[in-house]
N, C-alpha and C positions, 0 to 999 in steps of 0.2 A: 693358875698364883697369877699378875700377870710379868710377859718380861723381855725385853725389845726384839724384837724381829734381831735377823740373823744379819741384813744390809739396812738398818736403820740401829743407828748407837746407840746409847743408852741416853737419858735427860739429866746433864750435868752439874751438878749443883752446890753453891759456898751457902756452909751456913754459917750465920753469923751473932754471938750472944756471948757478952758474960762470964759465964761459970761451962768454965769444960767439961764437965756431968752434962751437967741440957745439950750443949755440942756436942756428945758422944751418942744422948738420947736419939736425939734426930738423927743418930744418920743412919742407930738400925734400925731404930721406923723405914726412913727414909729408899734402904737399903733393902731392906729384905723381902719383895720381891724382882730384884735382877733388874725392874728398866728406867730405876733411877743411880747415878752411883754421886756421891758425895767427892766434890774434886777441889778442894779448901776448906778451910775452917778459917774464923776471922773474931775475937773478942775485944776488936770494937771501930769503933764507924769509920772511920779512914783508914785503917787494914781490912774491909769489908772492900770500902773502894777497889784502895790495894792489889785487895784478890781477884775483882774486877777483872780489875782492867790488863793479867797476868796470865788468868785463865781463861775471860770470856764465856764464861757460863753461860746455857741457857736460863735459869733462877738463881733470883739471888734469894733468902731467906734466913730475913733478917727479925730480931726482936727489935720492938718498940723501945726500947728506953735501954739499949743498946749503950753503957760509957761511950767517951770525944764526939769525935763529927757525929752528930744525933743526928736519929735513923732517917728523917724528913728534910734534911741537906745530904747524905751521901745519897741518900736515893736521887734527888738530884739529879745530884752529878754522876753518876750514874747514866742515868735518864740522857742527858744535859751531852755527856759526851759520846754518845750519838751511837749507843753500843742497839744496837737495833738487836742482837741477838738477847741482851739476857735483861728477861724481868725482875721487876720488887715485888716480892710474896712478904709484906710483916706482920709481926705477929704481937698482937698486945691481947693482956691480961687480958682487961674489957674495949672494947672498941668504942667509946662515945661515933655520931651522927658529925660532931665537929673535928677527934681525928681522922676518920677512917675521910673527910673531902679533903682533909690535907692534907696525906697520904694519897689519894687521886689525883691531885692537882700540883705534887712535888714528880708524879712520872712512874707508881704504885700502881698495882695490878686488885690490887685487893687487901684486906687487914685478917688476914685468919683467929680464933680464937687459940691463946695457946690449948682451951683444955681438947679441944678438939676427938677425937678417934684419930684412932696412930690413919684408920683407912682414910678418912674425912685431908687427915696432910697429903696423904702421897697422890691423892685425884683433886687436892685443891695446886697440886706441884705441877702432876697432871696440867692438867687447866691455865694454870700462865704456862703454864711453857710453850704452848701453839696454840701459842698471843688472842688468849677471851683475858675475858675484865671477870675476877669474884666478885661478881658485887648484882645481887635479883635488880629486879628492876623498881621492886616495890622503894631498894632502897636508894637506886640511883637519884629512885624521884625524888623525898624526899633531902636526901643529902643537895639534887641539884637545885629545889627551889630556896632551898637556903640565902642563894645566892642575888636573888632578884624581889627575895622581899621587899613591899614597898615600891618599887619599880615601874613610870611610866612606861605603860604599847600608846603607842600609835597611830599602829600596822604600820607602816615607812618599815624597808625590807633593810636591819643592816650595814655597816657594808663590810663589814665581816663577811655578808652570807650573797653579795652584789654574787659573788661567781657560781651561784646557783643555779637553774632553772625551773620553773615558776613548781614542774612536779617534785624536784629533789627538794626547797623546800614545804613542800607542801610533806612529805614521805618524813623532813626532817623532823618534822612539828611531831609528828604522829612516833617516832622510835625518840620523842623527846615523851614522850608519855605512857614511856613506857613500852608500850600494843612491841608483840613482833609483827613473824612478818609476814603468817599468815594472815592474822589479825590486820595486820596495812592495808593489805591484799585485797581481802575480803572486803573490807570500808573502802576500795576508793577503787573498786570491780575488777582487778587488773587482777594478772598473774602471780607468785610468790620470787617466781625466777623477775620478768619485774619489778619486784621491789630490794627484791638481791642488787638489781644491776644500777639500781640508783642510792642502793644503800653505801655502794660498795661507789658507783662517782663520788659521792656525796662524801664520804672520811677521805680522797683521796685528792681529794678539790681546798675538802678544810684541813689537811696533813693530822688527823687524825688518830690517834694511834690502836680506835677501837669503839667499838660500839660507844661504852659507859665515856669511853669522851665527845661522841656527839654529845648523850645527852645534852652532859652538864652544856656543854657549848651551846647545845641549846636553848638551857635557861639564860648562860651565861649570853645571850645574846638579843633577850629578852622574846624570841623566838616564840616563847613556849609560855603559857605561866599558870605557875602552880596551885594548880584545880583540882578538879577530881577529869575519869577519864570522857575521850573527848567522847561530841554526841554528836557531832557538826563541825566542818573542813576547819582547821585550828588559822588556816595560812588563807588573808589576803592577798593579791597583784598587788605588787609593789605601783609605787605614784609613776607613769606612766613619762618616758626624760624629754625632755625635746627634740624633736626633732634639727637634728642636722643642716 
């Protein structure tokens, strides 16, 4: 049974749901293994934001249909206020692609089905607390593809990506297609450590919060087309700038 090591604090969670019985049930499930503690509850979206300001938890577990300030706006407020340690995980009865995309764009780290198992719920809270998005590469690619349907690509590097080196853009393009570090390393004939360094550099330069945000950015900027997994280099070199 997992429990927080003596020198590490338990994962702090705020639970936001309109129904008290649901909140109590989620508390019991989350706290059953000792490494997660519910530090606050909220029945409305604005209360979740206020509790987050007061408690500064690791995770806010919020029903996507919470009354008052809607969950997406509440998520955006939590994210925009710069509370880097707090990450939002939304609960939905049946989350469709549009809802998941809206949640990611608002700053959520994932959307979890309400009928998930207790272990899945706890694992999701741990995943989110560790700073990892709760999105599979397949789901991320499908959602990001919606952002660029019908967009024209001319091979010019988008202004948003000019801070990246050519290799970093190439790695970002492969990340955008859902490839893992090992797959990218094999494709580019470099080590996984080198790929990890390029991903880290791109994340820092683009101020992306995680790998899922990098994928969405790759599609939003037009760097990657919504297509099948790549079989050839995806990124053409930018047009040379005139010498000064």
